[in-house]
C-alpha positions as CSV (number, residue, x, y, z in Angstrom):
1,M,-65.4,75.8,114.0
2,A,-67.1,75.1,110.5
3,H,-68.8,72.1,109.2
4,H,-66.0,70.3,106.7
5,K,-67.4,68.6,103.6
6,A,-65.9,65.8,102.3
7,L,-62.5,66.5,103.6
8,M,-61.1,63.2,103.6
9,K,-62.4,62.4,99.8
10,G,-59.3,63.8,97.9
11,G,-56.4,66.0,99.4
12,F,-53.4,67.0,97.1
13,L,-50.1,65.5,97.1
14,L,-47.3,67.2,98.7
15,P,-43.8,66.3,97.5
16,M,-42.6,69.3,100.1
17,C,-43.1,72.1,101.9
18,E,-41.5,74.6,103.4
19,K,-41.4,76.5,106.4
20,H,-43.9,78.9,107.2
21,F,-47.1,80.1,109.6
22,H,-50.1,81.2,110.3
23,D,-52.2,83.1,112.6
24,H,-54.7,79.9,113.2
25,D,-54.4,76.4,113.8
26,E,-54.0,73.8,111.2
27,T,-54.6,70.4,110.8
28,W,-53.6,67.8,108.3
29,L,-55.7,65.0,107.8
30,I,-52.7,61.8,106.3
31,L,-54.9,60.3,103.7
32,K,-51.7,58.4,101.7
33,G,-47.9,57.5,102.0
34,S,-46.0,59.1,104.0
35,G,-43.7,61.8,104.9
36,T,-41.6,63.9,107.7
37,G,-42.9,66.6,109.0
38,F,-41.5,69.2,111.3
39,W,-42.6,72.1,113.8
40,I,-40.9,74.8,115.7
41,D,-42.2,76.6,118.3
42,H,-42.8,79.9,119.9
43,D,-39.9,79.2,121.8
44,G,-37.6,78.1,118.4
45,N,-37.1,74.3,119.2
46,R,-37.7,72.0,116.4
47,E,-39.3,68.7,116.6
48,D,-40.0,65.8,113.5
49,F,-42.9,64.2,112.6
50,V,-43.0,60.7,110.6
51,L,-46.9,61.0,109.2
52,E,-48.3,58.4,107.9
53,A,-51.6,57.5,106.2
54,G,-54.7,57.7,109.2
55,D,-52.6,60.4,111.2
56,V,-53.7,63.9,111.9
57,W,-51.3,66.4,113.1
58,M,-52.5,69.0,115.0
59,I,-50.2,72.5,114.5
60,P,-50.9,75.2,116.8
61,A,-51.1,79.4,115.8
62,G,-47.7,80.9,115.3
63,F,-45.6,77.5,115.1
64,E,-43.2,77.2,112.1
65,H,-43.9,73.8,110.2
66,G,-43.7,72.4,106.8
67,C,-42.4,69.1,105.5
68,A,-38.4,67.9,105.1
69,G,-39.1,66.6,101.9
70,T,-38.8,62.8,102.7
71,N,-42.1,62.1,101.6
72,S,-43.3,58.4,99.3
73,E,-44.4,59.9,96.1
74,D,-48.0,59.2,97.1
75,F,-47.9,61.4,100.1
76,T,-51.9,62.7,100.4
77,I,-52.7,65.0,103.1
78,S,-55.8,67.4,103.1
79,V,-56.4,70.5,105.5
80,F,-58.4,72.2,107.6
81,D,-58.1,75.4,109.8
82,G,-58.8,76.0,113.0
83,T,-61.0,79.1,114.2
84,K,-59.5,82.3,112.9
85,P,-59.0,85.4,115.1
86,P,-60.0,89.3,114.3
87,G,-57.1,90.4,112.6
88,C,-55.8,87.5,111.4
89,H,-53.8,87.1,107.8
90,D,-56.1,85.6,105.0
91,H,-55.2,81.8,104.5
92,A,-51.8,81.5,102.9
93,H,-48.1,81.1,103.8
94,Y,-46.5,83.7,106.0
95,Y,-42.8,83.6,107.2
96,I,-41.7,85.1,110.7
97,E,-38.3,86.5,108.9
98,K,-40.4,89.0,106.8
99,E,-43.7,89.4,109.3
100,G,-41.7,90.0,112.3
101,Y,-43.9,88.7,114.9
102,I,-45.1,84.8,116.2
103,P,-48.7,85.0,116.9
104,S,-50.3,83.0,119.4
105,F,-54.1,82.4,121.2
106,K,-54.7,83.6,124.7
107,L,-58.0,82.5,126.6
108,I,-60.2,84.6,128.0
109,K,-62.9,83.7,130.0
110,T,-65.8,85.8,130.0
111,P,-68.1,85.2,133.3
112,T,-71.6,84.8,132.6
113,D,-74.9,83.7,134.3
114,R,-76.6,82.1,131.4
115,Y,-77.9,78.9,133.2
116,G,-78.4,80.4,136.3
117,S,-75.5,80.4,139.2
118,V,-72.8,77.7,139.2
């Protein structure tokens, strides 16, 4: 993860946002106003979320997501990306209909004796 400077000091207005996905996790910080976000999980199930100032919305890699367009005029968010795995897309909006895949993470536990026997 990175150190994000001044993430809470600005953000951008989000009147609406089309359905898209990323190859990495994404986190929305809701700075002002309110809106309705949605995601569609890896199995195709949709869930809607009421997002209000002060909320943090963490979106897993490969979950399609966006805003339903019922946002207040001052709905302001700041966004930061999670860990970007090797080979992931550059930061942009991608569409399963075009890309033809759904990304997901897999945990690999690498044995170590870094601090002696456990």
